Short mmCIF file of the C-alpha atoms (twelve columns), coordinates in Angstrom:
data_MODEL
# 
_entry.id   MODEL 
# 
loop_
_atom_site.group_PDB 
_atom_site.id 
_atom_site.type_symbol 
_atom_site.label_atom_id 
_atom_site.label_alt_id 
_atom_site.label_comp_id 
_atom_site.label_asym_id 
_atom_site.label_seq_id 
_atom_site.Cartn_x 
_atom_site.Cartn_y 
_atom_site.Cartn_z 
_atom_site.pdbx_PDB_model_num 
ATOM 1   C CA . MET A 1   24.953 102.278 96.857 1 
ATOM 2   C CA . TYR A 2   26.072 105.499 95.054 1 
ATOM 3   C CA . MET A 3   27.617 105.929 91.854 1 
ATOM 4   C CA . ALA A 4   29.069 109.382 90.370 1 
ATOM 5   C CA . LEU A 5   27.979 110.254 87.276 1 
ATOM 6   C CA . SER A 6   31.322 109.356 85.558 1 
ATOM 7   C CA . ASP A 7   30.823 105.696 86.383 1 
ATOM 8   C CA . ARG A 8   27.204 106.108 84.888 1 
ATOM 9   C CA . VAL A 9   28.400 107.523 81.730 1 
ATOM 10  C CA . ARG A 10  31.319 104.883 81.845 1 
ATOM 11  C CA . ILE A 11  28.350 102.279 81.798 1 
ATOM 12  C CA . ILE A 12  26.111 103.455 79.169 1 
ATOM 13  C CA . ILE A 13  29.478 103.675 76.570 1 
ATOM 14  C CA . ASN A 14  30.478 100.557 77.313 1 
ATOM 15  C CA . GLU A 15  27.366 98.809  77.590 1 
ATOM 16  C CA . CYS A 16  26.473 100.203 74.170 1 
ATOM 17  C CA . GLY A 17  29.847 98.904  72.734 1 
ATOM 18  C CA . LEU A 18  31.206 102.546 72.287 1 
ATOM 19  C CA . LYS A 19  34.431 104.263 71.620 1 
ATOM 20  C CA . GLN A 20  34.417 107.560 73.620 1 
ATOM 21  C CA . LYS A 21  34.063 109.921 70.432 1 
ATOM 22  C CA . ALA A 22  31.713 108.003 68.726 1 
ATOM 23  C CA . PHE A 23  29.357 108.714 72.312 1 
ATOM 24  C CA . ALA A 24  30.007 112.248 72.085 1 
ATOM 25  C CA . LYS A 25  29.842 112.536 67.800 1 
ATOM 26  C CA . SER A 26  25.532 110.912 68.952 1 
ATOM 27  C CA . ILE A 27  24.805 113.226 71.545 1 
ATOM 28  C CA . ASN A 28  26.617 116.426 69.675 1 
ATOM 29  C CA . VAL A 29  29.285 117.300 72.335 1 
ATOM 30  C CA . THR A 30  32.955 117.546 71.997 1 
ATOM 31  C CA . ASP A 31  35.186 114.498 72.840 1 
ATOM 32  C CA . SER A 32  37.301 116.560 75.532 1 
ATOM 33  C CA . PHE A 33  33.454 116.622 77.192 1 
ATOM 34  C CA . ILE A 34  33.342 113.172 77.502 1 
ATOM 35  C CA . SER A 35  36.684 112.649 79.011 1 
ATOM 36  C CA . LYS A 36  35.691 115.616 81.535 1 
ATOM 37  C CA . LEU A 37  32.634 113.708 82.272 1 
ATOM 38  C CA . LEU A 38  34.819 110.736 82.788 1 
ATOM 39  C CA . ARG A 39  36.812 112.315 85.473 1 
ATOM 40  C CA . ASP A 40  33.941 114.181 86.719 1 
ATOM 41  C CA . GLU A 41  35.235 117.569 86.404 1 
ATOM 42  C CA . THR A 42  31.856 118.336 84.914 1 
ATOM 43  C CA . GLY A 43  28.238 117.604 84.965 1 
ATOM 44  C CA . ILE A 44  25.364 117.268 82.413 1 
ATOM 45  C CA . ALA A 45  22.896 119.491 80.930 1 
ATOM 46  C CA . ASN A 46  19.248 117.945 81.607 1 
ATOM 47  C CA . SER A 47  18.665 118.447 77.448 1 
ATOM 48  C CA . THR A 48  22.131 116.122 77.035 1 
ATOM 49  C CA . ALA A 49  20.815 113.554 79.577 1 
ATOM 50  C CA . LEU A 50  17.511 113.648 77.453 1 
ATOM 51  C CA . LEU A 51  19.051 112.955 74.488 1 
ATOM 52  C CA . VAL A 52  21.089 110.533 75.879 1 
ATOM 53  C CA . GLU A 53  17.601 108.640 76.919 1 
ATOM 54  C CA . GLN A 54  16.257 109.287 73.462 1 
ATOM 55  C CA . LEU A 55  18.947 107.276 72.099 1 
ATOM 56  C CA . TYR A 56  20.140 105.197 73.969 1 
ATOM 57  C CA . GLY A 57  16.784 104.147 76.171 1 
ATOM 58  C CA . TYR A 58  18.887 104.852 79.506 1 
ATOM 59  C CA . SER A 59  16.358 106.972 82.211 1 
ATOM 60  C CA . LYS A 60  17.193 110.768 82.218 1 
ATOM 61  C CA . ASP A 61  16.952 110.245 85.925 1 
ATOM 62  C CA . TRP A 62  19.019 107.515 86.561 1 
ATOM 63  C CA . ILE A 63  21.801 109.290 84.475 1 
ATOM 64  C CA . LEU A 64  21.490 112.633 86.216 1 
ATOM 65  C CA . THR A 65  20.707 111.130 89.820 1 
ATOM 66  C CA . GLY A 66  21.800 107.502 89.776 1 
ATOM 67  C CA . ARG A 67  18.363 106.789 90.779 1 
ATOM 68  C CA . GLU A 68  16.915 103.613 89.320 1 
ATOM 69  C CA . PRO A 69  15.219 102.600 87.539 1 
ATOM 70  C CA . LYS A 70  18.237 102.632 84.910 1 
ATOM 71  C CA . MET A 71  16.492 102.133 81.719 1 
ATOM 72  C CA . ARG A 72  13.575 104.045 80.240 1 
ATOM 73  C CA . ALA A 73  10.547 102.137 79.897 1 
ATOM 74  C CA . GLY A 74  9.908  99.928  77.050 1 
ATOM 75  C CA . ARG A 75  13.234 100.070 75.942 1 
ATOM 76  C CA . VAL A 76  14.862 96.242  76.120 1 
ATOM 77  C CA . ARG A 77  18.919 96.626  76.044 1 
ATOM 78  C CA . ASP A 78  19.429 93.046  75.246 1 
ATOM 79  C CA . SER A 79  21.010 93.526  71.947 1 
ATOM 80  C CA . SER A 80  24.470 92.090  71.405 1 
ATOM 81  C CA . SER A 81  27.207 95.206  70.892 1 
ATOM 82  C CA . LEU A 82  27.350 94.947  67.535 1 
ATOM 83  C CA . GLN A 83  23.266 95.478  67.087 1 
ATOM 84  C CA . LYS A 84  23.927 98.400  69.650 1 
ATOM 85  C CA . GLN A 85  26.410 99.887  67.191 1 
ATOM 86  C CA . ILE A 86  24.476 99.415  63.822 1 
ATOM 87  C CA . ILE A 87  21.357 100.696 65.590 1 
ATOM 88  C CA . THR A 88  23.574 104.207 67.155 1 
ATOM 89  C CA . ALA A 89  24.889 104.734 63.368 1 
ATOM 90  C CA . VAL A 90  21.664 104.338 61.610 1 
ATOM 91  C CA . GLU A 91  19.943 106.672 63.945 1 
ATOM 92  C CA . GLN A 92  22.655 108.544 63.210 1 
ATOM 93  C CA . MET A 93  22.450 109.190 58.866 1 
ATOM 94  C CA . GLU A 94  20.607 111.616 57.344 1 
ATOM 95  C CA . GLU A 95  18.288 110.650 54.760 1 
ATOM 96  C CA . HIS A 96  20.253 110.078 51.962 1 
ATOM 97  C CA . GLU A 97  22.281 107.740 53.716 1 
ATOM 98  C CA . LEU A 98  19.268 105.972 54.955 1 
ATOM 99  C CA . GLN A 99  18.062 105.299 51.261 1 
ATOM 100 C CA . ALA A 100 21.303 104.007 50.300 1 
ATOM 101 C CA . MET A 101 21.450 101.431 53.215 1 
ATOM 102 C CA . PHE A 102 17.609 100.340 52.402 1 
ATOM 103 C CA . SER A 103 18.748 99.752  48.960 1 
ATOM 104 C CA . PHE A 104 21.819 97.948  49.921 1 
ATOM 105 C CA . ILE A 105 19.946 95.794  52.031 1 
ATOM 106 C CA . GLU A 106 16.731 94.900  49.501 1 
ATOM 107 C CA . SER A 107 19.798 93.855  47.169 1 
ATOM 108 C CA . LEU A 108 21.435 91.468  49.825 1 
ATOM 109 C CA . LYS A 109 18.007 89.768  50.205 1 
ATOM 110 C CA . LYS A 110 17.999 89.329  46.516 1 
ATOM 111 C CA . LEU A 111 20.991 87.161  46.901 1 
ATOM 112 C CA . VAL A 112 19.837 84.770  49.739 1 
ATOM 113 C CA . VAL A 113 19.719 81.463  47.908 1 
ATOM 114 C CA . ARG A 114 16.475 80.063  49.314 1 
ATOM 115 C CA . PRO A 115 16.193 76.377  49.656 1 
ATOM 116 C CA . TYR A 116 16.161 74.001  46.684 1 
ATOM 117 C CA . LYS A 117 12.503 71.999  46.643 1 
ATOM 118 C CA . LYS A 118 12.740 69.107  45.174 1 
ATOM 119 C CA . GLN A 119 9.269  69.196  42.528 1 
ATOM 120 C CA . LYS A 120 7.210  66.330  42.192 1 
ATOM 121 C CA . THR A 121 7.128  64.551  39.218 1 
ATOM 122 C CA . GLY A 122 3.595  63.026  38.341 1 
# 
């Protein structure tokens, strides 16, 4: 069954739980370019399809032609929508943002309440 490029792009955006604007930013294109893709008014460059493959795991060949497999080998896409959004956001962060995020995560670990263990009395 033939699937248009616009349909494949729509699938990627939806399955990753992204907004069109966020998807555009993540692959270094304009929101209007994505709009044109979704209306089948333009194609996608090989380099852009490769970037989508690297960021989201969808096979470059599937993006460009619709030929299976849809997902790049070794990339599992069974995460929740929120997990996908978090991973996408983290992948776009600069080094100083990653350091701040890591510090935040470490501070959260300190807040976790450990279950109370009853001490043995002798």
